[in-house]
C-alpha positions as CSV (number, residue, x, y, z in Angstrom):
1,M,-142.1,-61.8,-147.2
2,A,-139.1,-62.8,-145.2
3,T,-138.6,-65.2,-142.9
4,S,-137.2,-64.8,-139.6
5,S,-137.2,-68.4,-137.4
6,I,-137.6,-71.9,-138.2
7,Y,-139.2,-74.3,-135.8
8,V,-138.8,-77.9,-136.5
9,N,-141.1,-80.1,-134.8
10,L,-139.5,-83.6,-134.2
11,P,-142.0,-86.6,-132.7
12,V,-139.8,-88.1,-129.6
13,A,-140.3,-91.4,-127.6
14,E,-138.8,-89.8,-124.5
15,L,-138.3,-86.2,-123.9
16,E,-135.9,-86.3,-121.1
17,R,-133.9,-88.4,-123.1
18,S,-133.9,-86.0,-125.9
19,K,-133.4,-83.1,-124.1
20,R,-130.2,-84.4,-122.6
21,F,-128.9,-85.4,-126.2
22,F,-129.6,-82.0,-127.6
23,T,-127.9,-80.0,-124.4
24,G,-125.1,-82.9,-124.9
25,L,-124.5,-80.8,-128.5
26,G,-124.1,-77.8,-126.9
27,Y,-127.6,-76.4,-127.3
28,R,-129.8,-75.4,-124.9
29,V,-133.5,-75.7,-123.7
30,E,-135.7,-72.1,-124.1
31,P,-137.9,-72.9,-120.7
32,S,-140.7,-70.9,-121.9
33,M,-141.6,-73.5,-124.3
34,T,-141.2,-76.2,-122.3
35,D,-143.2,-78.5,-120.3
36,T,-143.8,-82.4,-120.0
37,N,-145.1,-82.4,-123.9
38,A,-142.9,-80.5,-125.3
39,A,-139.2,-79.0,-125.5
40,C,-138.0,-75.9,-127.1
41,I,-134.5,-76.4,-128.3
42,A,-132.5,-73.3,-129.3
43,I,-129.8,-74.1,-132.0
44,S,-128.8,-70.6,-133.1
45,D,-130.7,-67.4,-132.7
46,S,-133.2,-68.4,-135.4
47,I,-133.1,-72.0,-136.0
48,F,-135.4,-73.9,-133.4
49,V,-136.1,-77.7,-133.0
50,M,-139.2,-78.5,-131.0
51,L,-139.3,-81.8,-129.2
52,L,-142.9,-83.3,-128.7
53,V,-144.0,-86.5,-127.5
54,H,-145.7,-88.8,-130.0
55,P,-149.3,-88.1,-128.2
56,F,-148.5,-84.4,-128.2
57,F,-147.1,-84.5,-132.0
58,A,-150.2,-86.5,-133.3
59,N,-152.3,-83.6,-132.1
60,F,-150.6,-81.7,-135.1
61,T,-151.4,-84.0,-138.1
62,S,-153.9,-86.6,-139.2
63,K,-150.8,-88.6,-140.5
64,R,-149.4,-91.4,-138.7
65,I,-146.2,-90.7,-137.2
66,A,-143.1,-92.2,-139.0
67,D,-141.4,-95.0,-138.0
68,T,-137.7,-93.6,-138.2
69,S,-136.0,-96.9,-137.5
70,A,-137.6,-98.0,-140.9
71,T,-137.8,-95.1,-142.7
72,A,-136.6,-91.1,-143.6
73,A,-139.1,-88.4,-143.1
74,A,-136.3,-85.9,-143.3
75,I,-133.0,-85.1,-143.3
76,L,-132.2,-81.9,-141.1
77,C,-129.1,-80.0,-142.1
78,L,-126.7,-78.0,-139.9
79,S,-123.8,-75.6,-141.1
80,T,-120.8,-75.0,-139.4
81,D,-118.1,-72.3,-139.7
82,E,-115.3,-74.3,-139.4
83,R,-114.4,-77.6,-140.8
84,A,-113.5,-79.0,-137.4
85,E,-116.5,-78.4,-135.8
86,V,-118.5,-80.9,-138.0
87,D,-116.2,-83.4,-136.4
88,E,-116.7,-82.1,-133.3
89,L,-120.6,-82.0,-133.4
90,V,-120.9,-85.2,-134.9
91,D,-118.6,-87.1,-132.4
92,R,-120.3,-85.6,-129.3
93,A,-123.9,-87.1,-130.9
94,L,-122.3,-90.1,-131.3
95,A,-120.8,-90.2,-127.6
96,G,-124.2,-89.0,-126.3
97,G,-126.6,-91.8,-127.7
98,G,-126.8,-90.5,-131.7
99,S,-126.0,-93.4,-134.4
100,R,-123.8,-93.7,-137.4
101,S,-126.2,-92.6,-140.1
102,A,-123.8,-93.0,-143.5
103,D,-120.2,-92.4,-144.6
104,P,-118.7,-88.9,-144.4
105,M,-118.2,-86.8,-147.7
106,D,-115.1,-85.2,-147.9
107,Q,-114.8,-83.2,-151.4
108,G,-112.1,-80.6,-150.2
109,W,-114.4,-77.4,-150.4
110,L,-117.5,-79.3,-148.9
111,Y,-117.3,-82.0,-145.8
112,C,-120.2,-83.2,-144.4
113,R,-121.0,-86.2,-141.8
114,S,-124.2,-87.6,-140.7
115,F,-125.9,-89.1,-137.7
116,Q,-129.4,-90.2,-136.6
117,D,-130.2,-88.8,-133.0
118,P,-131.8,-91.2,-130.4
119,D,-135.3,-91.5,-132.0
120,G,-134.0,-92.1,-135.8
121,H,-134.5,-88.6,-136.9
122,L,-131.7,-87.9,-139.9
123,W,-129.3,-85.1,-139.3
124,E,-126.2,-83.9,-141.6
125,V,-123.6,-81.5,-140.5
126,I,-121.7,-79.8,-143.3
127,W,-119.2,-77.3,-143.8
128,T,-118.3,-75.5,-147.1
129,D,-115.2,-73.4,-148.2
130,P,-116.2,-69.9,-148.7
131,A,-114.0,-69.9,-151.7
132,G,-116.2,-73.1,-153.2
133,P,-115.3,-75.7,-155.3
134,S,-112.9,-73.5,-157.6
135,R,-110.6,-73.4,-154.8
136,C,-109.8,-76.9,-154.5
């Protein structure tokens, strides 16, 4: 069975703030899937982030919403085609209200930087050399 898209659902405290943050990264809001409770952010043609205000998110689970200021629920990782795009995206995230998450990792063939969005969700942005580690 093939999967064609992924929708990552994230609880957010302030929907408008989160929409501004993600559009500031260069992503777009999908209006047909956005209202006062949720916003669909198109990362690519097949990757979407659903930003759900806490009360609405709570309708979909019997578990407590994670306190991302103290716990990590997941690390979301995006890849880029060019190494410089890692820095560009993370720098925009930091300038737009995100915070630094971890030290950059540079192994030559793999370059990674990370940030936390305004709600404390952890994101990594990576570039890998198509030739792989043998090229270094």
